[in-house]
Structure formats: structure tokens, C-alpha cells
PATOR-737610 format. One record per residue: x negated, y, z of N, C-alpha, C, O in turn; residue in one letter. Coordinates in pm, whole numbers, plus 50000, padded with zeros to 5 digits. Each point is the difference from the previous one (the first is absolute). Example, Ala and Ser with C-alpha at 12.3 -4.5 7.8 and 13.67 -1.06 7.14 Angstrom:
# residues 2
486814943150780500895011950000499105012050000498964999850066A;501395010749862499185011950006500775010950073499495011150017S;
//
This chain:
# residues 450
500804777452101500155009749891501354997649933500234989249945M;500655020550059501374998149954500115002249850499245007649940S;501724985650001500285001649858500875012449980500985001950072E;498655006749830500745012449983501264998249918500915008350011Y;499204981449909501204998349919501204996950090499934991850091R;501185015249879501244997750073499845001350150500744994050078N;498285014149964499835002450143501245006950054500515009149935R;499994986950181501185006750057499785015150008498945004650041P;502055002849919499865014549991500865007050105500695009749970A;499264985350151500795006150108499555014250024498815003049993A;502135005850036499665014050024499415001850138500094991350086S;499285020449933499475003350131501155001650098501065004949962A;498774991150164501055002150101500385014750007499135008649984P;502134994650038500455013949998499205009350090499815011749966P;499714983350149499305008750094498545002149962499355009150051A;500124982549861498585000849967499745010949897500685000949898E;498335007350130499535009649901498594995949961499095000350083I;500734995949792498704995749951499045011849995500415011549989L;498324985450020499005010449973499955003149851499905011649960D;500154977949959499835001649855501054991749927500174988250028V;500525018249878500894992949909499465001849859499935011249949L;499704977749987499565000449861501154996349909500694990250023G;499515017849874501064997449904499364996649866499345008449938I;500874979350019499374994949879498774991850035499185004150082G;500694984349856498824991550022499374996849865500144989149946I;499165020950002499144997949884498574999250050499774999850121G;499254999949789498604999250042499605011150097499254997550095P;501235014949884499555011250082500504999050144499225001750093F;502074995549926500504998550136499504987050063499884999150122N;499854991049797499414987650051498625003050059499614994450102L;499655014449832498705004450052500175006950135499254997150094S;501735011849917500245006950127500384990150110499515001050113T;501374989549854500404990050098498814991750047499914996650118A;499185000249792498844991850034499015007650088499294993950079A;500665019349907499045008050077500555005050134499245004450085L;502074995049933500565004250129499504990850111499954987849982L;499685017850134499574991450112501144990850043501175003849997P;498464984050043501024990050036500595002750138501124995750029K;498135011250056500475002850136500235014950016499255008249946D;501774995350127500245014050034500795007749898500285011850022G;500094982049866500795006749897501134990649959499764988749959V;501485016150051501134992249953500345004549858500215011949975T;499854978649934500205003549860500854989649930499954988150033A;500825016549869500724991349909499895006049860500105012149981R;499684979249922499965004149861501124992549927500094987850007F;500765019749922501224994549940499945000649848499435009449943L;501154980549992500115000249855501244992349959500334989650058D;500375015449840501234993649956499724986749930500864991249998A;497975007249944499684987549930499964988350098499705001850119K;500594986449831499964988150085498584995450027499754992950098D;499325010949818498614996050018499115009749923500485008149921S;498234991050103499065009149935499694995049859499764988149978F;500245021149927499524997249865499605013349939500785009549999D;498014991249952499415012549955500195001749849499324993449922W;501595015350039500305002749859500074987149919499214998049908H;501744993150126500064987249929500235001349850499644991049924P;500965020050034500245002049858498755003149921500045000749877G;498835001150193498745003449933498854990850042498845003149976L;501494985750085498944990850042499614990849884500254988050002L;499135018049899499514992449886498904990450044499305002650099F;500554986449830499054989750039498585005450012499264996250090R;500365012849819498635005150000499885014250053498935006049989N;502134999550069499955013850051499075000950119499994991250087A;499225019449918499015001650106500195013250073500685009149952T;498704991850165499995012550075499155010349929499064996649928L;501285016150092499165010849951498975004250105499085007549970Q;501094987650153499095003550110499214987750044500504988849986S;498295012950068499244988850054500744993550116500775006650071P;499004980449948500764992750102499705004650142500804997550090F;498065009349932499725005250134500955011350039500115003650117L;500575002149783500995010450029501344993350024500995002649932K;499014988550169501194992550034500825007550105499885012250011D;500924980750067500885006550097499255006150118500515009250064C;498284985949967499385003750127498505002949994499505007750082V;499784986549825498534999150009499305013550010499055001350077T;501395008649848499245012749997500095007950129499245009450020L;501684987050069500015006350132499704990150112499625003950110V;500574983249862499724989850101499484987349933500784990749976D;497935008849993499444988349932500104987150082499864989149945P;500385012150185500104988150085501424994950015500234990350071T;500725015949864501404996450016500274985749953499424995349902S;501474998050168500404986549960500865000149874500254989549942E;500205022550015500885000949885499275004249872500635004849906Y;498064993550090499245003549881500184989749890500354988550027S;499425015549850500104990849886498954988950012500284988549965F;498535014950084498974989850015500414989550104499724988149983L;500935016350124500474990350099501114991349942500084988150030N;500775017949887501034992149931499354989149915500454988550001Y;498505015049925499314990149917499394989050087500064988249967L;499355016050145499394990350090501044990650059499814987950002S;501295017950046501064991750060500654990949895500524989450033R;499435014849841500564991949892498994990049946500294992549906S;498525007350153498934990749967499585001149853499814990049931R;500065022550024499585002249862498965011049988499695004449889R;499765000250223499075011249996498794997149911499635008449918L;499764980050097498824996849920500334999449852499255004949916N;501894988950051500404999249860500275013949944499675002849884R;500935006050196500265013649956498715007449969499895006949898F;499114991550190498725006649980499334994949873499475007949922V;500544979050057499354994249882500745004049873499375002249896V;501974998750111500785003949882499645014049952500065002849881A;499565006050213499485013349966500945007749906499595004949895D;501664996050145500965007449919499615014849992499725006150103H;500244999649778499755014549992501145008050063499775010550059P;501454984449928501175005850066500864988750052500164989849933N;500395011950187500794989550062501394999449936500595010449968V;499904977650013501344998249944501055005950096499924998450121M;501065008449821501085005550081500804988850066500515001750111R;499614987049822500724988750060499344995750131500694996350095R;497975004249908499324995950122500205010350111500134996250116E;499895016549849500265010250102501444999150049500275002850117F;500654993449796501374998150044500084988850104500745001150097N;498504988349881499954989250099499345004750130500404995850108E;498605012849881499365006050119501025008150081500054998850122Y;500755009349809501025007850071501004990850070500405002750114F;500014986749820500944990650061499394993350123500694997550099K;498034999849895499294994150114500045009450120500224995550113W;499575017549864500105009650110501435000050056500195000550121I;500804999049790501394999850045500264988350094500725001450098C;498704987149872500214988350086499305001550134500304992750095R;498755016849913499195001650121500535010650095499565000750115S;501365007549840500495011250081501414997150048500854995449924L;499425007550203501344998050053500805013050010501085000250059D;498395010549883500705012950004500835002549875500665010349989T;499324980449916500695001949873501384993850004500194989250056L;500785017749884501364994949991500495001549856500395010949957R;499594978149970500545000049864501504997750005500544996250103F;500145006249785501444998449997500735010350083501124997550045G;498265014049976500585010650083499905013249925498995007050009T;502054996549919500005012249922500405012050083500934999250080G;498375011949901500315012450072500945008549916499655004249889V;501544998250163501025007649927499985014850036500445008349920A;499074995150199500015014050043498865002650097499534990950069S;500025021649934498985004250096500365014050048500065009449921L;500174991850209500365012950059499145002450124499224991450041T;500935020650017499305003350124501045005550097500715009549968F;499394984450152501065003850094499535009750108500715002350098D;498105003449885499455009350097499004993550093499185006850062G;500884979949949499074992750086499214989449925498884996750039E;501694998049854499304989749924500584999149859501115004749974S;498114989349936500524996949868500914987850011499724990850076F;501365009449849500974989150004500164994649859500415007249909V;499264980150074500134993549870501194990650004500054990750081A;500905011749831501134991049987499694989449897499685003249886G;500404984250153499664989049910501174990349991500975000950075T;498924989749832501034989849987499884989350107500774990450001D;498265011250090499854990750113500075007350135499594994550102R;500935017449896500095007350126499245013249995499585004449894G;500255001750222499405013250012498614999250064499804992650096E;499275015049850498655001050056499735014550038500395009249928Y;498964992850185499615013450044498495000250019499404990350046R;499995021049918498545000750010499545014350021500655009649959A;498214991650107499375013050021499465005549869500205011749968K;499104979849954499415004149873500394990149891500324988550026D;499655016549851500364991949883498855000249901499355010349981V;500414978249955499014999249892500714994749875500494988749999V;499555019549898500664996049875499014993249907498925005149973L;501484983249978499214993149900500944993449901499864988249969G;501095019549981501074994549917499604998949853500774994949919V;498055010050047499604999749860500725010749919500865007250051G;498774993749825500595010049912500994993449904499824988649959R;501215018750007501014994849908499485000649857499295009449964A;501064980749954499605000549858500505012949935501155004150019P;497985002149903500375012349931500504996649859499304993749921F;501915010550051500594998049867500225013849938500735008150057V;498654994749827500205013149937501485002849973500784991049972P;499575021550038501405003949985500584995249868501164996149993E;498045004049902500494996149867500294985249985500484995749895G;499254996350210500264985749992500994995250105500484988749993A;499855019850105500794995550116501384994749962500484990350060R;500145015849843501364996049964500054986449931501084994249984A;497765000549975500004987849920499324988350068499724989849937H;500005011450192499374988950072500894987749995501225000850016L;498164987949961500784987749988499124988449961498834999450039G;501724991449885499304987749966498785002349913499014992950012E;501065016949899498905002149905499295013450017499105003149923T;501305004850176499285012250038499814999450151500985000650074V;497794998349972499794998250144498605004750040499125001849916F;500725000250215498715004550055499024988350003500384988650022H;498355014649954498974989849992499834991750124499564988549993G;500795017050125499864992650125500884987650004499814991450086S;501165007549822500904988649995499584989749895500704990049980E;498195012149955499634992449880500054984950023500674992949925Y;498635002050176499944985650022501234994450069500164987850011L;500725020950036501224995550066501124997649901501054994750036L;498755009149838501024998449897499684987949912498844996849975R;502194996749979499844988749909499855005549859500904999149917D;497925006750059499775007449876499344991149895498964994050025L;501655005249859499394992949887499755010249888500925003849929D;497815000650056499715010249900499794994449860499755007649907P;500364979350076499694993749872500805006349886501245000150001T;498035005149901500635005849883500715013150022500695004949911G;499155001050207500675012750032499045011849982498784998450002K;501815013349980499225012450001499995005350143501065003050056R;497764998150003499885004050140499195012950009498965001449937V;501535008150143499295012550025499665000950148500854997650086A;497915005849944499535001950137499645014750016499155005149927V;501505001650167499765014350023499165001550126500444996150108I;498375009649879499145002250116498624994249979499864988249967G;499115020350052498634996049968499134997050120498785001149990G;501824995150124499214996450116499784985050009500204992749902G;499375002750217499694985950019501214991049975499874989449938Q;501315014650109501194991849980500334998649852500294989049953T;499685022149975500264999449856499014990949929500374992549910G;498375008150131498974991749939500254985250029499854991649911A;500525005250212500244986050036501204994449924499974988549957E;501075019550026501174995449926499674998449852500384990049939I;498935019650003499594999049860499134987749978500184992749902F;498885004950189499124988449990500804987150006499734990749923D;501255008650165500824987950011500814997749873500154988649956D;500365022149985500834998749880499214994849881500554992849916L;498165010650075499234996349881499154987550019499324995749907I;500714998350213499034989550030500464985849971499174991049988S;502125006850001500514986449983500484998149857501025005649960D;498254986549963500354997949859501394993949982500615001549894D;499894991550209501284993049985501205009250021501134995949975S;498635016450071501145009050028499695014449960500375009350070R;498954992349818499605013449958501195008249950500854994749929L;499225018050108501005009049942499725002149851498904997349951P;502115007449978499775003649860499235013149990499285002349903S;500895006350198499265012650005499885004650145500964998950077Q;497875006249960499805005650133499485014249984499025002349930V;501645007150136499575013949998499675004250143500824998450091T;497995007049928499575004550132499805015149993499195004949921W;501545002450162500045014649992499495006150130500384995650109V;498755014549880499565007450117499895014849968499685003849887T;500615004450212499835014449982498555004250020499655011449971R;499514979450077498595003050021499275000649866500504995449898R;498325010450105499235001549878499384987249951499554999349885G;500414990550200499464987049960500394989750104500585003550103N;499124984049871500214989450098498734999650086499044993049968F;501005014750139498795003650073499624989850106500884994650068A;497815002749948499554990650102499965006350138499815012150016P;500384979550082499905003550141498585004550032499044993349962F;500815017950107498695005250036499564993850133500485003950107D;498614986549885499524993050119498595004350039499324992950074E;500245018649877498645004450028499855003950148500995003250065S;497784996549988499805003050142500525013750041500595001450107P;499195008549810500415013550041501525001649993500585007750076F;500064985049832501475000050000500524993250126501025004150055A;498304985549990500444993050120499845008450126500624997050102N;498565013549892499885008850116501285008250022500175006250105E;500734993749797501295006550020500864992450100501055004950042L;498514983049997500804991350086499344997450134500314990150066Y;498805018649975499404998950132500575011150088500455010349950V;499544987650183500625009850090499505014249981500795009550007P;497914992149970499455013549988500665008049889500335011750018G;499884981949866500625007349891501485002450027500525010849969Y;500174979350088501435001650024500275011750094500955007649979T;498234993850123500185011450092499715013249928500675010050024R;498334990049889499725011949921501205003549912500415011649994Y;500154978449938501125002349910501205005650075500645009549954F;499664984850163501155004550078499845014550044501005007050015H;497774997550006499765013650047500145010549890500005012050028A;500124983749846500105009549890501415005849989500954994650057Q;499165016249870501315006149978500834991049909499444992249924S;501895008850081500834992049909499625002049854500014990449923P;499685021850038499635002549860498714992849963499894994549890A;499135005650200498744993349971500184984949995499424993449914E;501395001150176500254985649996500684996149870499684989749941R;501265018550014500704997249875499055000849881500174992749903Q;498845015950104499005001149893499124987549995499624995449892R;500044999150226499074988950007500634986749957499334991849938L;501935006050094500624986949979499894995049855499604988549981L;500755019549918499894994749862498574996749961499774990849922P;499265016450132498604997649968499534986550054499054994249947M;501615000850158499564987950068500874987949969499804989350057Q;501165012349854501034989849976499424986549961500484989650046K;498475010449870499484987349949499274991950106499644988549974L;500155017250143499404992250108501034991250069499654991450081S;501645010649888501064992650065501034994649902500454988650014S;499925019449888501094996549910499454998349859500045009349919D;499454978850053499424997149869499974984949982500684992750073A;498565002449830500014985849964498634994050026498985005849965I;501014982550096498734993250027499304996749868500624995449905L;498085007050092499214997949879500104985749946500164998449879Q;499764991050204500114986549944501334997549929500064992749901P;501025013450149501304998349935500005006949864500504994449903L;498965017650089499915006949872499184992049900500374998949883L;498534995550164499154992049911500744987649952499914996349883E;500844997350209500764988249961501075003149897500204992349906G;500495019250111501015004049904499375002649863500524995549898I;498385011650102499355003349872499554987349927500184998849879Y;499244991750196499544987649938501174991949946499904993849894R;501215006250180501194992949954500535006249872500404992749909R;499625020550082500455006649878499074997149883500464998449887L;498255000950139499034996249896500324986049948499994997549879Y;500294993550215500334986249964501254999449913500024993149899E;501025014250141501244999549923499865007149866500694996649904T;498415013350088499795007349875499224991749898500295000749880D;498744991750166499064993949905499924984650005499514993849906F;500975000150203499804985650016501304992250002499984987950018L;501165018849965501304993349996500514999249857499675008449916H;501134981450058500614998749867500985011449975500105005049888D;500634999050217500935011149985499625011150099499754997350117S;500205014949835499545011250081501115004950093501155001249958R;498515001550169500945005850094500255014649964499075007749979L;502194996050014500375013849970500025007850131500884997950084D;498175010949935499955007950123499685014549967499415003149897Y;501005005750194499665014249990499625004850139500684996950098R;498235010649911499555005750127499995015149982499155005649931M;501805001050133500245014249977499595008150122500534998150109L;498525011049872499545008650109500515014349976500455003449891V;499465004850214500405014049991501465001449954500355009349927D;500494981450119501425000549969500795001250130499834991950091R;501015017949917500855002250116501384994249974500745005149916Q;499594984250155501324993749984501095009950042499885006650103F;501184994349818501095009150034501314992650028500685003050098T;499684987349817501264992950026500054987049921499254997749905R;501674993750140500334987849927501485000849963500835003850082V;499484992749794501385001149951500424986749939499194993449935S;502075002750084500464987349942500235001149850500365010549948P;499434978349984500364998749859500584986049980499984991950093K;500525005349791500734987649977499184987750034500544990350055A;498185009849915499184988050021498875002350100498924994249985D;501325014150117498975002150102499965014250051501035005850034G;497754999749972499795013150059499075008349913499194994849924W;500965018450090499075009449937499335008150110500685006550079V;498004993149926499245008150095499545012749930499424999549892L;500845011750172499575012849946498885005550087500064999150123T;498925006449813498865005450074499455012249927500145001449879M;499245007250200499325011649944498534996649983499314996650096E;500225004249780498604997049971499235012349957500565011049995G;498184987349974499185011649960500475006349870499645011449970P;501154981349952500485005549873501525001149996500605000449893H;500015000250225501445001950006500724987950055499404991550066G;501915007849907500854989350053499764987149922499945000149877V;499944988750197499844986949938501054990650058500525002450109E;499784987049819500984990150045499454986049979499304997249902A;501034993950193499614986049992501244991650029500745003050093V;499484986649829501124991050023499544987950081498874995249984E;502015000050104499644988750086501244992350040501115005550004A;498704981650025501064991850057499935000150153501034998950067D;497755002449986499775000050145499125011950035498995002449934I;501405005150168499235011650045499594997750146500854998150087V;497845002149938499474997850135499345012850048499075005149937I;501415000150175499565012950052498934997950107500314998150117L;498445002349841498894999250095499645014250042498885004749979A;502105001950081499935014550025499715003650145500235011350042T;499284979050036499555003150135501135001150099501094994749980G;498615012350130500925000650113500205014450044499145008549980F;502004994150080500375013450043499255004050126499754991750087S;499905021149923499355005450119500985007950088499585007850084N;501714990149896500995007550074500174995150143499394990150041G;501445017050036500304996350138500864987549999501034999949932V;498614989650142500794987749998501385001950061500205008650086P;500754983349867501405001550041500194998050150500955005450057A;498184987050008500164997550142499915012950082500435000350115V;499005010249827499885012850070501145009649970499965011650042L;501054983849887501095009049958500625007550117500285011949989D;499944981350124500695006450113499095009250081500475007350087Q;498234992349883499055009050066499435010349903499145008150036L;501334991549840499405008249896500005014950032499045007049970A;502044997950092500085014350029499125004150117499915011850032D;499434978550032499105003150111498534999349958499115003650077R;500644991849800498634998949950499545013549947500795007549943L;497924995550076499425012349946499484997049860499214990849980V;501255017049922499624997849862499125011349949500085011250050L;499084985949852499205010549939500825006749891501174996749980D;498235012649950500755007949901500454991749880500865004249923E;498554983850061500414991149892500974989350047500314990749925D;500185010550200500984990750051499434986950050500744990450020G;497945009050001499384987850051499785001150150499825011050053R;500184977750015499775000050144498615005250032499034996549934C;500885011950169498705004250052499504988850090500684995950094V;498124999149876499454988450072498785004450079499065005549944V;500954991950186498875003550085498804991049971500124990049930N;498745013850126498774992549973500104985550046499364991349942E;501445006050163500144986350050501124992349931500434989650050D;500055015449836501024993649918501395000350064500874992249961F;499345016750135501355002250052500665011249920499355009549957S;501964989250024500755010249928500345011450094500414997750114L;499415014449839500345011650082501525001650004500675000149896R;499875001150225501445001650014500315009150117499095004350071W;502194998749952500365009750104500324993550134500505006550091D;499214980549921500284992950124498865000950100499005006649974G;501144986750140498975000450105498654995049947499944990549922P;499005015950122498664996749951499564986050041499134994149936A;501475000550171499594986650045500864989049939499914988450041D;500915015149862500754990149922499685002549854500295010749946H;499124979449989499455002649866500464989549900500314988650034R;499715015849840500294991149887498724999249917499645009649932I;499694979250074498824997749917500454993549868501024993249995F;498205009149901500424994649869498794995749918499025007449987A;501084980849959499084995449896500575004249865501225000549981H;497885002449926500405002149861500925012049980500864999949912N;498955010450170500765012349981499105012350002500495011350012M;498204986649976499105011550019498965001549889498905004850025S;501444991049854499095002249888499665014749987498855003549974L;502135005250044499815014349980499215006550114499515011149984H;500374982050131499285005950113498694992850033499095006150057T;500814981049907498814992250035499254994649879498914994550015H;501665006949865499304995549881500324985749963500914993850054G;498315001049851500284986949941499764988550096500364988649969W;499065014050147499864989450100501374995550049500144988750047I;500885019849942501304996950058500684987949936500414991050074D;499735008149792500674988349943499054988349977500434989549950P;498305012050084498984990449961499654990650114499985004050117N;499764983349850499574990450101498745004550072499774996350116F;499415011649817498735004250058500205007350133499114999850084A;502045006649935500225007550122500904993150099500355005950103G;500044981749869501014993350083499584998650145500715004650090M;498134989349936499574997650139499685013150070500335001750117A;499025007649812499635012750063501245007950039500085005250111W;500894995749798501235007450032500714993750120500475007150088R;499604979649914500634993250113499245002750130500615001550106S;498054998949885499205003150118500305014050053500105002050121G;500035007649787500355013750040501375000250068500175006350104V;500794986849837501364999750055500014993250137500635005150093I;498694983649920499994992850128499335008450109500495000550113V;498415006249854499365008850098500985010750049500085002950119N;500665002849787500955010550036501184994450079500465006350095S;500024982149866501124993850071499664997050145500815002350090L;497984992649933499624995750135499375011150082499884998850122T;499725012249812499315010750071498614996050044499435006150091G;500014983749844498664995250033499184998649872500544997449892R;498165004350122499124998549884499574985449990498864996550031Y;502084995049927499734985749992499114996549882499224990550006L;500905017249887499244997149878499215012449959500495011250006Y;498284986449952499135011049959500375004249858499484994449903D;501405015250085500515004249870499325012749948500385005349896V;498614999350176499325012349959498604997349944499195009149988D;500554978349979498694996349947499905003749853500995003649936V;497794995350011499745001049858500145014249944501105004649970D;497785002050017499995012249923499944996449853500224988449964G;499485021149952499894997249857498695005649947499425009250059T;500114985249831498785005149939500265012849922499115008349982T;502144993449974500355011549916500425011750089500754998350096V;498775013449870500425012350068501255004949929499935008049907D;501234987150137501245002649929500395014750003500475005349900W;499335001150213500475013750011498975010449958500355010249939G;498404987250093498955009649969500105012450087500775000450096G;498445009449870499995012650074500075011449901499265000549903K;501655008750124500135011649912498885009950026499755003850114T;499585000249780498915009850011500505013649955500505001649889T;499375008450199500455013449965498925007249922498854995649994T;501535015549946499045007849922498845004650086498865000449953T;501415003050173498945004950088498974989150030498855003050033L;501574984349956499084989150032499194995549880499084992050014E;501265013149867499294995749881498575005450003499795011850029M;499224979849941498605004850000499775009949887500594998949893P;498545010850133499625009849899498764994949928498974997650063V;501125000849804498874994649923499195011349942500555009549944L;498134989650070499105010049940499804996849853499944988349963E;499975022049951499714997649858498694992549984499055002450074P;500914988749831498774992149977499295003749871498964994249969T;501575015349955499315003849879500905007949910501215000650023G;498235005549876500755008049906500964991249920499714988449968A;501425017350002500974993049916500864990050077500784992849938G;499105006550197500814990750078501105007950072500804994150072I;
//
């Protein structure tokens, strides 16, 4: 079993055309690499990073997954796979301790170690190999890298999404205005500072929790701002989880673009929200600082506020937002943008952009098998993780769909039904049946005055 760190990143021989070229090695493409058959398929997965690390800027000590651990890289399509999380625990000689510990949610740090373990087990991964260009020469895709040229019949993108920075903050990014994904990577000392956190999702909650939890480094003021109507809990109910099974995803993909757009906001809290234990911990901590501390923590939690811009002032920054009663302003020394990630087309596709089929809103049209529709040969395809929220629903950015999506992609790549990806109907009749006037039953009168 080879070590993945600093693994030689030699390019494919010029004459070799790979079956599959993966660009980016995050959890999603790692899942695809783990599910690809070891024989009969030539594959390489490339990443510019020297080694695997999953959002290191957000690996808080107590941060947990939002999905159950069985929704790992492989289990939901291949429970017997050697790359399952349970096998990782067994090989690490901690399975019994894990079971007895009975974690309600698995630590993200432990899943990061699980991903690294898979990296050490696969010989198709090449770290330290950044892809600078991707073109199509009429016979194969050609990836130009800093370690040479790779050619492949099909491509699988797993480059992740770029941090989203609101337009009103872009000009001021720097030491004291930055995206939340960088939080733990910065030598940040909030002691005695005024700190503003923009964004009411899980990342914003984790950063706010970290800022208020250490008595030795408390800010003088913490302001947490969200455009949402409240700091909403993650919906983990059984029927919400049915949004992440194959039956519903296929139903969602079959709907019109307008209907899919109508459904997405209604289902947001099943994917983009805050874990209940974290909310409870924050509330209890605020109770403690309000009533059990000698000095009260100065905090503000602002909902229904739309951030518009950040402006410099002599001693820090002024945040402007639109609230229910008009324009409001907050002063801060440090501004942390927990504003999520962009859903745009990744830069690696720039040279193929004019060949992609876009919908009326400028988004890529994504086929049911997660391949992007383009004007090239049908037997050469670009598959993509994390680019189909608008076509496949909230399963796309969520760990819950990782193994299933990879199973769909691998089946399509190999032209074989290696994984049973059509299982699992749903209890909910999502679509229903339209009843016409002619089908309505005729009711007989039952008495006077009715």
C-alpha cells in the first residue's frame, strides 16, 4: 500500500490515452476513484495540492458531519467495498471503541483521516499535479499540467466550488476581511476585537461558536448576521431524507426547470442549515455568558438582514445591510464571510466553455448520468460533481449522494451496470396525479340546505 504524500506525479506516456481522467481529488472524486474497477479501466486522478486535506480551514475540534457515517464514499452502492468507513475503522483497530462511543454525529476530523486512508490505498491518484488547461483535439480530451500532458476518453470533474464572496466585499479582501473557509488557516486573535460573521449556515454557526467559546480570547463584540428568517436547524426527519434517495433524484431531474427552481428553496433546510446540537450549544453558551459570567459578552444576532457592502473607516470597517426596517450599519474590526461557495462553471472548463450547452439562466445542462451536455462526440463525456444542484436537487452538494452519484458515473463510464443505482423508491408520492374535471365524482345531495 503506497503512501500518497509526495507521490511521484509523472505524466501519462504521450501515446497512452486513459479511459478516465479525474480532475480534482476531493471527497467526491475520491469516491469515484474508489468505485472504479481495478481491472480493465485506465484512470488517473490529478490534484494540484501536495496531499489530501478536507477543508482544513474549517476542521474545528468538535465539528461533525451533517450526514450519517454510512453515507461514505462507497457503502450505499457497494456495502462490501474495502473502502468503506467501517472497514477503515476495522483496519485502524478501533471499530469496537467507535461502536461503544456511539457518536450521534461523526467528527469531521475522523472522516478526513478516513479520506486520507483511501488516498494511501489507491494508486490512481496523482497529487502535486495541477491542471492548467483542458481541451478536446477531436479524438481525446487533453489536459495540460505542470507535470506533462494527459489524454483521456472521458473526464470526471471534482474540483469543488470556489468560495463565494459578495460583490460588496470583494475589493476589501485581506487580513481582516476574508472568507470563512480560511478561518483556521489564519493566525487570528479576536481578543478584544469587534468581529462580524456574515452567513447563517453551518459554517457561520461553527465560526460564531468558536469565537464565543474560549474565555481567554473573547472578542469585545460579536455580531452574527443572516438573511434568513432565523438561525434554522438542519431538517433530519425521515421524509426530508427521502430527498436524497435515487427515486426522488430521478423524479426531480425529470421536472421542468421552472418546477425544479420552485422546489429547491422549499427543501433548503434538508441540506443547508445548522445541526441542532450546535445550535443548542451556542444558546447554552450565551446563557452562561449572560447570567453566569462576571462580565457579559457583547453579542448581536441579526436575522432577516441582507448584507450589501463593507466599507473602510479609520478604526476598522462598517457593514451595511438591508433589514426589515431599512438600512442598518454595524462596525467591526474583523469581517468573516461565511457566505458559501459559488455554483458557477469551474475555470478548468474555460477552453471548452463555448462547446457546453447552457440553459436560459446560463447554467450547464446536466444529463441524468451527471455528464455535461456539449457539442462534442457522444462517446466522449465530461462528468461533473457539484455542478447539478439545479438539475438533480440538494443531493448534488451533499455527502448523502456521494456514493450513489459516483456509482451512476462509473456505470456510465464503463458501459456496465456494476452498481445497482436504481434501487429505493420513496414513501411519498412526490408527483401525484392530476385529476381532470371529467374524472371528478358527482356527489348526490344529502339533505336540504347543503
